C-alpha positions as CSV (number, residue, x, y, z in Angstrom):
1,M,16.9,-31.1,5.0
2,N,20.7,-30.6,4.6
3,H,21.7,-27.4,6.3
4,A,25.3,-27.5,5.2
5,P,26.9,-24.1,4.7
6,E,26.1,-22.5,1.4
7,N,28.3,-20.2,-0.8
8,V,26.3,-17.1,0.2
9,H,27.3,-13.5,0.4
10,P,28.8,-12.8,3.9
11,V,26.2,-10.0,4.7
12,V,23.3,-12.3,3.5
13,D,24.8,-15.1,5.7
14,E,25.3,-12.7,8.7
15,V,21.8,-11.2,8.5
16,T,20.3,-14.7,8.2
17,A,22.2,-15.9,11.2
18,R,21.2,-13.0,13.4
19,I,17.5,-13.3,12.4
20,T,17.8,-17.0,13.3
21,E,19.4,-16.3,16.7
22,R,17.0,-13.5,17.4
23,S,14.1,-15.7,16.6
24,R,15.3,-18.9,18.3
25,E,12.6,-19.0,21.1
26,S,9.7,-17.6,19.1
27,R,10.5,-19.8,16.1
28,A,10.7,-23.0,18.3
29,A,7.5,-22.1,19.9
30,Y,5.8,-21.7,16.5
31,L,7.2,-25.0,15.2
32,A,6.1,-26.8,18.4
33,R,2.5,-25.3,18.0
34,I,2.1,-26.4,14.4
35,S,3.5,-29.9,15.2
36,A,1.0,-30.2,17.9
37,A,-1.8,-29.3,15.5
38,G,-1.3,-32.6,13.8
39,S,0.6,-34.0,10.9
40,A,-0.9,-34.2,7.5
41,A,1.8,-36.7,6.6
42,E,-0.1,-39.4,8.3
43,A,-1.7,-42.1,6.2
44,A,-5.3,-41.0,6.9
45,P,-6.7,-37.6,5.9
46,A,-7.4,-35.0,8.7
47,R,-11.1,-35.6,8.5
48,A,-10.7,-39.2,9.6
49,A,-10.4,-38.0,13.2
50,M,-13.9,-36.3,13.0
51,G,-17.1,-37.5,14.5
52,C,-19.6,-38.9,12.0
53,S,-22.0,-35.9,12.5
54,N,-19.2,-33.3,12.0
55,L,-18.0,-35.1,8.9
56,A,-21.5,-35.5,7.4
57,H,-22.0,-31.7,7.7
58,G,-18.6,-31.3,5.9
59,F,-19.6,-33.2,2.8
60,A,-23.4,-32.8,2.8
61,A,-23.2,-30.6,-0.4
62,C,-20.9,-32.9,-2.3
63,A,-22.1,-35.2,-4.9
64,G,-20.9,-38.1,-7.0
65,E,-17.2,-39.0,-7.0
66,D,-16.4,-36.2,-4.4
67,R,-18.9,-37.4,-2.0
68,L,-17.6,-41.0,-2.3
69,A,-14.1,-39.6,-1.7
70,M,-15.0,-37.5,1.3
71,S,-16.9,-40.3,3.0
72,G,-14.2,-42.9,2.1
73,L,-11.6,-41.3,4.3
74,R,-8.8,-42.1,2.0
75,K,-8.2,-39.1,-0.3
76,P,-6.6,-35.9,1.0
77,G,-8.9,-33.0,1.2
78,I,-7.8,-29.6,-0.2
79,A,-9.2,-26.2,0.9
80,I,-9.6,-23.5,-1.7
81,V,-9.5,-20.0,-0.1
82,S,-10.1,-17.3,-2.7
83,A,-10.1,-13.5,-2.9
84,Y,-12.3,-13.6,-6.0
85,N,-14.6,-10.7,-6.9
86,D,-15.4,-9.2,-10.2
87,L,-15.0,-5.6,-9.1
88,L,-11.2,-5.8,-9.1
89,S,-9.4,-6.6,-12.3
90,A,-6.6,-8.6,-10.7
91,H,-9.1,-10.9,-9.0
92,Q,-11.8,-11.3,-11.6
93,P,-9.9,-14.1,-13.4
94,L,-10.0,-16.2,-10.2
95,H,-13.7,-16.9,-11.0
96,E,-12.8,-19.9,-13.1
97,F,-10.0,-21.3,-11.0
98,P,-12.0,-23.5,-8.5
99,E,-13.5,-25.7,-11.1
100,W,-10.1,-26.2,-12.8
101,I,-8.6,-27.0,-9.5
102,K,-11.3,-29.4,-8.4
103,A,-10.9,-31.4,-11.7
104,A,-7.1,-31.4,-11.3
105,T,-7.1,-32.4,-7.7
106,R,-9.6,-35.2,-8.4
107,E,-7.3,-36.5,-11.2
108,A,-4.4,-36.5,-8.7
109,G,-6.3,-38.5,-6.1
110,G,-7.6,-35.8,-3.9
111,V,-10.8,-33.8,-3.4
112,A,-11.0,-30.0,-3.3
113,Q,-13.7,-27.9,-1.6
114,F,-14.2,-24.1,-1.8
115,A,-13.5,-23.5,1.9
116,G,-14.0,-19.8,2.1
117,G,-13.7,-16.4,0.4
118,V,-11.8,-13.4,1.8
119,P,-12.4,-9.8,1.1
120,A,-10.2,-7.9,-1.4
121,M,-10.1,-4.2,-1.7
122,C,-8.3,-2.0,-4.3
123,D,-6.1,0.9,-3.2
124,G,-6.5,2.2,-6.7
125,I,-10.2,2.6,-6.2
126,T,-10.0,3.9,-2.6
127,Q,-7.0,6.2,-3.1
128,G,-7.5,9.5,-1.4
129,R,-11.0,8.4,-0.1
130,A,-12.2,7.3,3.3
131,G,-12.2,3.6,2.3
132,M,-8.3,3.8,2.1
133,E,-8.3,4.1,5.9
134,L,-9.4,0.5,6.0
135,S,-6.9,-0.8,3.5
136,L,-4.1,-1.9,5.8
137,F,-6.5,-3.3,8.4
138,S,-8.0,-5.4,5.6
139,R,-4.8,-7.5,5.7
140,D,-5.5,-8.7,9.1
141,V,-9.2,-9.2,8.4
142,I,-8.1,-11.4,5.4
143,A,-5.9,-13.4,7.7
144,M,-8.7,-13.9,10.1
145,A,-11.1,-14.9,7.3
146,T,-8.5,-17.4,6.1
147,G,-8.4,-18.8,9.7
148,V,-12.2,-19.2,9.6
149,A,-12.1,-21.0,6.3
150,L,-9.5,-23.5,7.6
151,S,-11.0,-23.9,11.1
152,H,-13.3,-26.6,10.0
153,D,-10.3,-29.0,10.3
154,M,-11.3,-31.0,7.2
155,F,-8.2,-30.4,5.1
156,D,-4.7,-31.7,4.3
157,G,-3.5,-28.9,2.1
158,T,-4.6,-25.4,1.1
159,L,-4.6,-23.4,-2.2
160,L,-4.6,-19.6,-1.6
161,L,-6.0,-17.6,-4.5
162,G,-5.1,-14.0,-4.4
163,V,-2.9,-11.3,-6.0
164,C,-2.9,-7.7,-4.7
165,D,-1.6,-5.5,-1.9
166,K,-2.9,-6.7,1.5
167,I,-4.5,-9.9,0.1
168,V,-1.4,-12.1,-0.4
169,P,0.1,-11.1,3.0
170,G,-3.2,-11.7,4.7
171,L,-3.7,-15.1,3.1
172,L,-0.2,-16.1,4.1
173,I,-0.5,-14.8,7.7
174,G,-3.8,-16.8,8.1
175,A,-2.4,-19.9,6.6
176,L,0.6,-19.8,8.8
177,S,-1.6,-20.3,11.8
178,F,-2.3,-23.6,10.2
179,G,1.3,-24.1,9.3
180,H,1.2,-27.9,9.6
181,L,-0.8,-27.8,6.3
182,P,1.0,-27.5,3.0
183,A,-0.1,-24.4,1.2
184,M,0.5,-22.8,-2.2
185,L,-0.3,-19.4,-3.6
186,V,-2.1,-19.4,-6.9
187,P,-1.8,-16.1,-8.9
188,A,-3.9,-14.8,-11.7
189,G,-1.3,-12.8,-13.7
190,P,-1.1,-9.3,-15.0
191,M,-3.1,-7.6,-17.7
192,T,-1.5,-6.9,-21.1
193,S,0.4,-3.7,-21.4
194,G,-1.7,-0.6,-22.1
195,L,-0.8,3.1,-22.1
196,P,2.8,3.5,-21.1
197,N,3.1,4.3,-17.4
198,K,5.3,7.3,-18.2
199,E,2.5,8.9,-20.3
200,K,-0.1,8.1,-17.6
201,A,2.1,10.0,-15.1
202,R,2.5,12.9,-17.5
203,V,-1.3,13.3,-18.0
204,R,-1.8,13.1,-14.1
205,Q,0.7,15.9,-13.7
206,L,-1.0,18.0,-16.3
207,Y,-4.3,17.5,-14.6
208,A,-2.8,18.5,-11.3
209,E,-1.7,21.8,-12.9
210,G,-5.1,22.4,-14.5
211,K,-3.7,21.8,-18.0
212,A,-5.7,18.6,-18.8
213,T,-9.4,18.0,-18.4
214,R,-11.1,15.3,-16.4
215,E,-12.0,13.7,-19.7
216,D,-8.3,13.6,-20.7
217,L,-7.4,12.1,-17.3
218,L,-10.1,9.4,-17.5
219,E,-9.1,8.5,-21.0
220,A,-5.4,8.0,-19.9
221,E,-6.4,6.0,-16.8
222,S,-8.7,3.8,-18.7
223,A,-6.1,3.1,-21.3
224,S,-3.7,2.1,-18.5
225,Y,-6.1,-0.1,-16.5
226,H,-8.0,-1.8,-19.4
227,S,-8.7,-5.5,-18.8
228,P,-8.7,-8.4,-16.4
229,G,-5.4,-9.0,-14.6
230,T,-3.1,-7.2,-12.2
231,C,-2.1,-3.5,-12.9
232,T,1.2,-3.6,-14.8
233,F,3.3,-1.2,-12.8
234,Y,5.7,-2.6,-10.2
235,G,3.6,-1.8,-7.1
236,T,2.7,-4.0,-4.2
237,A,0.6,-6.4,-6.2
238,N,3.5,-7.4,-8.5
239,S,5.9,-7.2,-5.7
240,N,3.8,-9.7,-3.9
241,Q,4.0,-12.1,-6.8
242,L,7.8,-11.9,-7.3
243,V,8.5,-12.1,-3.6
244,V,6.4,-15.2,-2.8
245,E,7.7,-17.0,-6.0
246,V,11.3,-16.5,-4.7
247,M,10.2,-17.7,-1.4
248,G,9.1,-21.0,-3.0
249,L,5.4,-20.5,-2.5
250,H,4.4,-20.4,-6.2
251,L,5.0,-23.0,-8.9
252,P,8.2,-21.9,-10.8
253,G,7.3,-19.2,-13.4
254,A,3.7,-18.7,-12.3
255,S,3.8,-15.0,-11.3
256,F,3.5,-13.1,-14.5
257,V,1.6,-15.3,-17.0
258,H,-1.5,-13.5,-18.4
259,P,-4.9,-14.6,-17.4
260,G,-7.1,-16.1,-20.1
261,T,-4.2,-18.0,-21.7
262,P,-3.6,-21.8,-21.9
263,M,-0.5,-21.5,-19.8
264,R,-2.4,-19.7,-17.0
265,K,-4.9,-22.6,-16.9
266,A,-2.2,-25.2,-17.1
267,L,-0.4,-23.7,-14.1
268,T,-3.5,-23.4,-12.1
269,E,-4.4,-27.0,-12.8
270,E,-0.8,-28.1,-11.9
271,A,-1.2,-26.3,-8.6
272,G,-4.3,-28.6,-7.9
273,R,-2.2,-31.7,-8.6
274,R,0.9,-30.6,-6.8
275,I,-0.9,-29.7,-3.5
276,V,-2.2,-33.3,-3.4
277,E,1.4,-34.6,-3.9
278,I,2.9,-32.6,-1.1
279,S,-0.1,-33.1,1.3
280,R,1.4,-36.2,2.9
281,G,3.8,-39.0,2.5
282,E,7.5,-38.5,1.5
283,E,6.8,-35.1,-0.2
284,Y,4.8,-33.7,2.7
285,T,5.7,-30.0,2.7
286,P,4.1,-28.0,5.6
287,L,3.8,-24.2,5.0
288,G,5.4,-23.5,8.4
289,E,8.6,-25.2,7.3
290,V,8.7,-23.6,3.9
291,V,8.5,-20.1,5.4
292,D,11.7,-20.1,7.5
293,E,14.4,-17.6,8.1
294,R,16.2,-18.3,4.8
295,S,13.1,-18.2,2.6
296,V,12.2,-14.8,4.3
297,V,15.7,-13.5,3.5
298,N,15.4,-14.8,-0.1
299,G,12.1,-12.9,-0.5
300,L,13.6,-9.7,0.9
301,V,16.7,-10.0,-1.4
302,A,14.3,-10.3,-4.4
303,L,12.4,-7.3,-3.3
304,L,15.5,-5.2,-3.0
305,A,17.1,-6.5,-6.2
306,T,14.1,-5.3,-8.1
307,G,13.2,-2.1,-6.3
308,G,9.9,-3.5,-5.0
309,S,7.1,-1.9,-2.9
310,T,7.9,-0.2,0.4
311,N,4.7,-1.9,1.7
312,H,6.8,-5.0,2.3
313,T,8.7,-3.3,5.1
314,L,5.3,-3.8,6.9
315,H,4.1,-7.0,5.2
316,L,7.3,-9.1,5.3
317,V,7.8,-8.2,9.0
318,A,4.1,-9.4,9.7
319,I,4.4,-12.5,7.6
320,A,7.6,-13.5,9.3
321,A,6.2,-12.8,12.7
322,A,3.3,-15.2,11.8
323,A,5.9,-17.9,11.5
324,G,7.8,-17.0,14.7
325,I,10.5,-15.1,12.8
326,Q,11.6,-11.7,14.1
327,L,12.5,-9.6,11.1
328,T,13.5,-5.9,11.6
329,W,14.1,-2.8,9.5
330,D,17.8,-3.1,10.3
331,D,17.7,-6.4,8.3
332,F,16.1,-4.5,5.4
333,S,18.7,-1.8,5.6
334,D,21.8,-4.0,5.9
335,L,20.8,-6.2,3.0
336,S,19.9,-3.2,0.9
337,A,23.4,-1.9,1.3
338,V,24.9,-4.9,-0.6
339,V,22.1,-6.4,-2.8
340,P,22.5,-4.8,-6.3
341,L,19.5,-3.3,-8.1
342,L,18.9,-5.4,-11.2
343,A,15.6,-4.2,-12.5
344,S,14.1,-1.0,-13.9
345,V,10.3,-1.3,-13.9
346,Y,7.9,1.6,-13.3
347,P,8.0,3.6,-11.1
348,N,11.7,2.9,-11.1
349,G,11.9,3.1,-14.9
350,S,9.6,3.2,-18.0
351,A,9.0,-0.5,-18.5
352,D,6.1,-2.4,-17.1
353,I,6.0,-5.9,-15.5
354,N,5.3,-7.6,-18.8
355,H,8.6,-6.1,-20.2
356,F,10.4,-7.5,-17.1
357,H,8.9,-10.9,-17.6
358,A,9.8,-10.9,-21.3
359,A,13.4,-9.8,-20.5
360,G,13.9,-13.0,-18.4
361,G,11.7,-12.3,-15.5
362,V,11.9,-14.2,-12.2
363,Q,13.8,-17.0,-13.7
364,F,16.7,-14.9,-14.9
365,L,16.6,-13.0,-11.6
366,V,16.8,-16.1,-9.5
367,G,19.6,-17.4,-11.6
368,T,21.9,-14.4,-11.4
369,L,21.3,-13.9,-7.7
370,L,21.9,-17.6,-7.0
371,D,25.1,-17.5,-9.0
372,A,26.3,-14.5,-7.1
373,G,25.5,-16.0,-3.6
374,F,22.7,-13.6,-2.8
375,L,20.0,-16.3,-2.3
376,H,19.9,-19.4,-0.2
377,R,19.7,-22.3,-2.6
378,D,19.0,-25.1,-0.2
379,V,15.4,-24.3,0.9
380,R,12.1,-26.0,0.9
381,T,9.7,-25.0,-1.8
382,V,6.3,-26.1,-3.0
383,A,8.1,-27.4,-6.2
384,G,10.1,-29.7,-3.9
385,R,13.5,-29.2,-5.5
386,G,15.1,-26.2,-3.7
387,L,15.4,-22.8,-5.3
388,E,17.5,-24.1,-8.3
389,H,14.2,-25.3,-9.9
390,Y,13.0,-21.7,-9.9
391,R,15.6,-20.9,-12.7
392,K,13.4,-22.9,-15.0
393,E,10.4,-21.6,-17.0
394,P,7.1,-23.4,-17.7
395,I,6.3,-24.5,-21.3
396,L,3.5,-26.4,-22.9
397,D,4.5,-29.5,-24.8
398,G,1.1,-30.0,-26.5
399,D,-1.3,-30.2,-23.6
400,R,1.4,-31.2,-21.1
401,L,3.0,-28.7,-18.7
402,T,6.7,-29.0,-18.2
403,W,9.7,-26.8,-17.3
404,R,12.9,-26.1,-19.2
405,E,16.0,-24.0,-18.6
406,A,15.3,-20.4,-18.9
407,T,17.6,-17.8,-20.7
408,D,21.0,-17.4,-19.0
409,H,21.2,-13.7,-20.2
410,S,18.8,-10.8,-20.1
411,L,16.9,-10.2,-23.3
412,D,16.7,-6.4,-22.4
413,E,19.4,-4.9,-20.1
414,S,17.4,-1.6,-20.0
415,V,14.9,-3.6,-17.9
416,L,16.8,-6.4,-16.3
417,R,20.4,-7.0,-15.7
418,P,22.8,-9.6,-14.2
419,V,24.6,-9.0,-10.9
420,S,27.8,-8.3,-12.9
421,R,26.2,-5.2,-14.5
422,P,23.6,-3.8,-12.0
423,M,21.5,-0.7,-12.4
424,A,22.9,0.3,-9.1
425,D,25.2,-1.2,-6.5
426,N,22.5,-1.3,-3.8
427,G,18.9,-2.2,-3.4
428,G,17.6,1.3,-3.2
429,L,15.6,0.9,0.1
430,R,17.1,2.9,3.0
431,M,16.3,3.5,6.6
432,V,16.7,7.1,7.8
433,Q,16.6,8.1,11.4
434,G,17.3,11.1,13.7
435,N,15.5,13.3,16.1
436,L,12.2,12.8,14.3
437,G,12.3,9.0,14.6
438,R,12.8,6.4,12.0
439,A,11.4,6.1,8.5
440,V,11.8,4.2,5.2
441,I,12.7,5.8,2.0
442,K,12.9,4.2,-1.5
443,V,15.5,5.9,-3.6
444,S,15.7,3.5,-6.6
445,A,13.6,6.0,-8.6
446,V,15.0,9.2,-7.0
447,A,17.7,11.0,-9.0
448,Q,21.0,11.4,-7.2
449,Q,20.7,15.2,-7.0
450,H,17.4,14.9,-5.1
451,R,18.4,12.5,-2.4
452,L,19.4,15.3,0.0
453,V,16.7,17.9,0.8
454,E,17.0,20.5,3.5
455,A,14.1,23.0,3.3
456,P,11.4,24.6,5.5
457,A,8.5,22.4,6.5
458,R,4.9,23.0,5.6
459,V,2.7,20.9,7.8
460,F,-0.6,19.4,6.9
461,G,-3.1,17.1,8.7
462,T,-5.0,15.9,5.7
463,Q,-4.5,15.3,2.0
464,A,-7.3,17.8,1.3
465,E,-5.3,20.6,3.1
466,F,-2.2,19.8,1.0
467,D,-4.2,19.9,-2.2
468,A,-5.8,23.2,-1.3
469,A,-2.4,24.8,-0.6
470,F,-1.0,23.5,-3.8
471,R,-3.8,24.9,-5.9
472,A,-3.5,28.2,-4.1
473,G,0.3,28.4,-5.1
474,E,1.5,28.3,-1.6
475,L,4.0,25.5,-2.1
476,D,5.8,26.9,-5.2
477,R,9.2,26.9,-3.4
478,D,11.7,24.6,-1.7
479,V,9.6,22.6,0.8
480,V,9.4,19.5,2.9
481,V,5.7,18.6,2.9
482,V,4.9,17.1,6.3
483,L,1.7,15.1,6.4
484,R,1.1,13.7,9.8
485,N,-1.6,11.7,11.7
486,Q,-1.6,9.2,8.8
487,G,-0.1,6.3,10.9
488,P,-1.7,3.0,11.8
489,H,-3.0,4.2,15.1
490,A,-4.2,7.5,13.7
491,N,-6.3,6.4,10.9
492,G,-5.2,3.1,9.5
493,M,-2.1,4.3,7.7
494,P,-3.6,5.0,4.2
495,E,-1.5,5.2,1.1
496,L,-0.9,8.8,-0.1
497,H,0.4,8.5,-3.6
498,G,-2.4,10.8,-4.7
499,L,0.1,13.5,-3.7
500,T,2.6,12.4,-6.2
501,P,1.4,14.4,-9.2
502,A,1.4,17.7,-7.4
503,L,4.8,17.0,-5.8
504,G,6.1,16.1,-9.2
505,V,5.0,19.4,-10.6
506,L,6.9,21.2,-7.8
507,M,10.0,19.2,-8.5
508,D,9.7,19.8,-12.3
509,R,9.7,23.5,-11.6
510,G,13.1,23.3,-10.2
511,H,12.3,23.2,-6.4
512,H,13.9,20.9,-3.9
513,V,10.9,18.9,-2.5
514,A,10.5,16.0,-0.2
515,L,7.6,14.3,1.7
516,L,7.7,13.3,5.4
517,T,4.8,11.3,6.7
518,D,3.8,8.5,9.1
519,G,1.6,7.2,6.3
520,R,2.4,5.0,3.3
521,M,3.3,5.7,-0.3
522,S,3.4,2.0,-1.4
523,G,4.9,0.7,-4.7
524,A,4.0,4.0,-6.2
525,S,6.9,5.7,-4.4
526,G,8.6,7.4,-7.4
527,K,10.9,10.3,-8.2
528,I,10.0,12.4,-5.1
529,P,12.1,11.6,-2.0
530,A,9.6,10.4,0.5
531,A,10.4,9.4,4.1
532,I,7.4,7.3,5.0
533,H,6.2,4.9,7.7
534,L,7.8,7.4,10.2
535,T,7.7,5.9,13.7
536,P,6.8,6.7,16.4
537,E,3.8,8.2,14.6
538,A,2.4,11.6,15.5
539,A,-0.8,10.1,17.0
540,A,1.3,8.1,19.5
541,G,3.3,11.1,20.7
542,G,6.0,11.1,18.1
543,P,8.2,14.1,17.4
544,L,6.3,14.7,14.2
545,A,3.4,16.1,16.3
546,R,5.7,19.0,17.3
547,I,6.9,20.2,14.0
548,V,5.5,23.6,12.9
549,D,5.5,25.5,9.6
550,G,8.9,26.9,8.8
551,D,11.0,24.4,10.8
552,V,13.9,23.4,8.7
553,V,13.9,19.6,8.0
554,R,17.0,17.7,6.6
555,L,16.4,14.5,4.8
556,D,19.6,12.8,3.7
557,S,19.0,9.4,2.2
558,E,22.6,8.8,1.5
559,A,23.8,9.4,5.1
560,G,20.6,7.8,6.5
561,S,19.6,10.8,8.6
562,L,16.3,12.6,9.3
563,D,16.4,15.6,11.6
564,V,14.5,18.8,12.3
565,H,16.9,21.8,13.1
566,V,15.2,23.0,16.3
567,D,16.8,23.2,19.7
568,P,15.9,20.0,21.6
569,A,14.6,21.9,24.6
570,E,12.3,24.0,22.5
571,L,11.0,21.0,20.6
572,A,10.3,19.2,23.8
573,A,8.5,22.1,25.2
574,R,6.0,22.5,22.3
575,K,2.5,21.2,22.8
576,P,1.8,18.4,20.4
577,A,-0.6,19.2,17.6
578,D,-4.0,17.7,17.7
579,G,-3.8,14.1,17.0
580,A,-6.0,11.6,15.2
581,P,-9.8,11.8,15.2
582,D,-11.4,10.1,18.1
583,E,-13.7,7.2,17.7
584,T,-16.9,9.3,17.4
585,E,-15.2,11.1,14.4
586,W,-13.7,8.1,12.8
587,T,-16.9,6.9,11.2
588,G,-18.5,6.4,7.8
589,T,-17.5,4.1,5.0
590,G,-17.4,1.3,7.6
591,R,-14.6,2.8,9.6
592,E,-16.4,2.4,12.9
593,L,-16.4,-1.3,12.4
594,F,-12.6,-1.3,12.5
595,A,-12.2,0.7,15.8
596,A,-11.0,-2.3,17.7
597,L,-8.2,-2.9,15.2
598,R,-7.2,0.7,15.3
599,R,-7.0,0.7,19.1
600,N,-4.7,-2.4,19.1
601,V,-2.5,-1.9,16.0
602,G,1.2,-2.1,16.5
603,P,3.9,0.3,15.1
604,A,5.0,0.4,11.5
605,D,8.4,-1.1,12.3
606,A,6.7,-4.1,13.9
607,G,4.5,-4.7,10.8
608,A,1.6,-2.5,11.8
609,G,-0.4,-5.6,12.8
610,V,-3.0,-6.5,15.3
611,F,-2.0,-10.0,16.3
612,G,0.1,-11.0,19.3
613,P,3.0,-9.1,20.7
614,V,3.7,-6.2,18.3
615,T,6.2,-3.8,20.1
616,P,9.7,-3.4,18.8
617,A,11.0,-4.6,22.1
618,H,9.3,-8.0,21.3
619,F,11.5,-8.1,18.2
620,G,14.7,-7.5,20.2
621,V,14.9,-4.0,18.9
622,T,16.0,-1.3,21.4
623,T,14.1,1.9,20.7
624,T,13.7,5.1,22.7
625,T,10.6,6.7,23.8
626,P,9.0,9.5,21.9
627,E,10.3,12.0,24.4
628,A,13.8,10.7,24.0
629,H,13.5,11.0,20.2
630,V,12.7,14.7,20.7
631,G,16.0,15.4,22.3
632,G,18.4,13.6,19.9
633,T,19.1,10.8,17.5
634,P,17.6,7.5,18.6
């Protein structure tokens, strides 16, 4: 590939260069490893090297044309790895995909097999419940399950079927261990628009105040989440789709086409044909070479330009690490300072993802960012034509799928804008740090007057404790709500956006309110300033464990600072509060099965993963010990 200098923004260029330099040894080791795993570009398919008994087991269940193809050792084999289940609306449409893919793959001269399924859980269902404590760990379980599916060594390419939160990152992390294989993500698309998100949020706040009944709340929620497809707000699921498309891992225009439409079927079938084309020969496109330093930066820029999910401060770090690339929160912060915010999609506005797609969507976004030099143009993609092809939108010409030039202007600038007229001059994702450690805050939905909060702390150890205090009227004042022991080592780092309605009520009453936690808020981070993913976490000895009720906490997202106004000697002398539950207490809802992952999980700024070296020092980041954090700014 031609790596001639591109006309890219100097900060994008500098950040990419330092990631490349920081990752030089780990990336080289990764590329050497996948090269040694064998090249799918060879004339014979991977299974040709197998013993007869091994191979016979591999196609024993095949029949007809597929059986002849498998035994003939000529046609490439394609693995389908799917997160299908019919519990989750986003994944229910995947039920039909394998048969479509098998037929299309056969037509293209390959043979596809359903190699394995991976679990898919929904944070919407588990929110505020014990099952949420398994949510982040499910990402790494999905990666391992993907590895199991591909470990049969029968395949020359992979199609990864998944949509939501931890599922897409897990599929990618697993597939990157088989990075010599071409791989493509195949999405299912969002549900049609239902009850407007702003109205849903209003009813949630009324319920939190006791002004709406459970029946009112259920009616609103059911009108919002009402059909097969991904939830329509711009949370982690839809952030996943946009980010991986801009990384070149979807077919152009695939992210936000509704399930149950002719276009969705056509794109799914085309994925089956395309994976055969790139499985070997001149178009051989191994996943481990598509996911490189520049594609990671492209995905990060797209996330920032649209105000996407804060979960990707974990997931992109972990995905990059799986490809030998060392991505840090400093990279997020420096890019966020220069990448303009171009989209306003709930919770950063009132529109949903369907409105974003109709206004021009990914294709317009890619075009305006490319023209302004915020994306690397000369990258490998599954479409095979660099990122320029991702300016085009898919259309059906009769039954034939083709691509045409997309709109060169936004069709609704209240939802999507060009770089020349941004919603804001920066990406809205900030890093804050001080004597409490380091945290992430998403300010794209936070009004300017709420971006600095200095108020007494009220400290909680559980969401239930917070809820009881709110209902008792104990928080009806200026307050920084501190919810600790919610980090990865403590209890799996659950999402906490069940707190949002009550916090919104307090803000609407005129109080200065902020949230400080070592847990997550996800793509639902909204109008409340929330410093999240705080590291070092309380359960690992972080200063958060020493805060007490009444300590004055200052969160300044504009200055990037996070401090508690307590004398350093006094803070250091305090006994840390009780930490996370021990293993005998962390039981029920399957939690005991995940104890080994909890023991070995890394910190939030290293991706909160369980694979390989996970300390910040491994990523070339100099951090201080928890004790040093107590005494001053890290």
